[in-house]
C-alpha angles and dihedrals in degrees: 000000000000112000117244114250115188114218087224088066094049114091104238113242114227113269106261127213113274113271114251110278093204124067119245116253113265123192125190112221115235095239091052087076116085090214089058093047093051091046090050092050091049092048093047093050090047093050091050092049097044099070091042091052095044091044093058098251116162119273093250088063100053102017096079090048092054088048090055090050091051093047098042096046099033111039096081099046089043091054092047090048092052091049090052091047090052087058089050093255125126112223123200087224089066091049090055093050092047090049092050093048090045090053090050091048092061094045100267093120094146092052092049091050091050089053091051094048096049091044091052090049090054090053091050091053092053090048089052092055090050092047093051088054090051090050091061092049095049090051089066091068088071089069088074120068116261095216140026136196109247122194119220137168088271094051132261130343134179112233136171111266089232088066095055118115135197108278097031115132117226131197109218112196125202113288095014125127115241113248103206143011110270151124129276112248095184141337135073125249143123125254128209098219101160090125090063111028103018093237107151096210131053113269124228111248123199137152112320096018122127121241129192135224115258095024120124123246118223131215100312133072121245137193109214131189113215110240100171135042110257088234088067096053121124093254091049090051091051090053091050092050094050094045086061089061093080090052094053125083133217120238090252091054092047090051091050093048091048091053091041094072094054091041092052092051088049091051091052091049092046091047090055090049093048088052098042102043098055089042090053090049092056104271116146119258096246093049094047093047092047091052091048093049090049091050092050091052099047094041095051112110097227094129092045092052090049093047099087114035103049094059093045095044090046090051090050091050094048092047090050092053088055095049102267116117111202107193102208145004087250090057092048091052092048094051089064092051098060119117100177133043125208120189135197117223115216112061092002109058089015125056103231084234116114131234130187111265102168136023112196119182115205116248110266094017092115090227131117123207095273093047092049093047092047091050093050093045092051090055092044096044094106095037122119093196115114091234090052092048089050092052092050091047091052092052092049091048088058091047093241123167113240116213118224114270127210136189092028115187131175118210110198111236093006110061137244138303129201140159110249119181090339096310127106107238124193127190119185148059114028116225127205100261098036093045093052092047093050095050102028089249099322092113105061138177091281092065091046092051093050095047128203099324095067139005133207125255095267092055091047092049092054094044093048092046090055088052095047091248142094135265113294127185088220093071126106120193122206128185126229118205132181117203088343095308118115110239101174149312135256124213119209130187140185109269132225114259112255092237096044097102093045091048092051090050093047093050090048090052092048097048101030090234133087112252120254123235113222115184143152092221123102119280098251093050090047092047091052091055092042092054091050091048097045097248120143102178107072125174111182140175092043123158116214093270088046091059091050091048090049089055091049091050091061084087119194093015131110101227129203110203121196119194145136113203138080087252089060095058096089091051091046089053093045098048123089086243130006132201124192127202101240105200094055098019121124120241092250094049091050092052094045099046124089091222137019126214099213097189096043090237108156090198088066091068099068087037093059091045089054090047091052091051090049089052091050090050090051090051090055091046090051094049092050092046093047093046092049093051093048093048095048095045094046092050090046091052095046099041101030140017110282111187112230094235090053091047091050092047092047096046099041091036089059089049092053091046091052091049093048092046089055092049091057087090090066089072118104090237090063089076105077122182 
């Protein structure tokens, strides 16, 4: 049995800075890839053998080096080709190996080795693009804590979170990130769980409440029983989903691969014809075989096969480095096809972080708006709660002087108290009697029952009226008292993201249409946000199925929907492409969306759409480049006399060019705001 440790007896650790919410950039080194090491060995052996061969050295001097080049660069594609052949599928890798061995069989050892080296280099480039995508995915794991404090019969021990098991009891100190999904055994605190549930404000946590891995504990200490294996946490599931991206294929790639089988069979048949016909017409065996091997090489669709995935994988990797997780090549391709954008309001266009919207002194308090705000800000000055920070920020924005505060105390779920200029000031949860006294009845029992996270309609009406607006479900009302007497209320609301207007304008420029706002909020609240964000098409009061239906009604359009909540999941699934806001996004939204904006940066949305369009353009460029090379080289071989070395250089050179062209999107400049 685990001994009980009361949080009151645990010395609170100082609240640490929030852990970084964005993963550090990881970068796989080229030589860390086995494909790159084998390609390097093949190239080195070839470069050592080449001057010896051209200089007339005996075969025993350069022959073994060529053999190393063949083996190092060719064993893996040969193995893959044989496996495909066993499944009755003809792989272009096998065609290249057969062509190289055929060249060696007729004495063109150098040409065959050159083919192997360039082919291995192409494979290494594709592996590099895939590895860079995986780098971005692995960086996500750093969002979760590496260790946790586990309580045992012997006391406390620090263990890796990966070693936690269901039933373990964890001690979560103030400011620590929670290491596993579980249930609170005892303690009182607040948890910032926007990454999991999408709730913009910290949530009160007491005995029996659920907590989630990767969320941030507030100012209290908690004892938590692990209820789910850390491998099944939300962050772990995101990593799993995105890792699958490199194993998915875009429609263009699937179409190419479907045609590749028939094309490869056609190349084999044509190669036999190119060999047999000249031989039947009197050509010598070596000449006919050399022409046939050259034809097989230049007609093979290596560059065509490589045309699609490197640009898309590079785009996925670059997006991941900048905090956008695109889950598949299909999703990346779809993002570039959109012609209309539809946006959710709360948590998407707005931050989920409050700001003061109304300051309402109580009648007879003797305070004006500035005096009430300064009093509340002085009490909240040392608070870490988002509401407290918003109050202080509002006072500073007005240039108000904050009196020194003493005896500060934070009460999770209730508010704060402090002594300001000799008076005990409280800022926090309104109760029935105090709320009514402060507002002359405007703050009723409904507001008191709901607490600081929401307020009833009467409270919102009064707050909005003071602000010249209308009731809005985004508002939070807090009560300020002085020596137990209510002196006023503050209304706070979720604020528009700073880059919302610029993002709306950028999406409008990309699609040629103004984005649509789809929200479950009331029309006036939605209209207020839409005006500030530059949106003219507003559809408010929508239930989850209403949002999905609104997306469907945009008939004939390829819609990008951006949202964050559980209620957005149907629309995310219905849209041509869906993007979820990752920091505040709900679990269901994250799983449903095609892409996740980890850092909640709205500007990343038009950036990833541009990146997708760049990738699609590179795919088209690659297909044109590959097709042109194949056409010219095949005609040269059939109608003229194409030397095998030149055919190898042209064919494999085009493959390398296509691969390098696709990798251009790995450059930092590819990400354009």
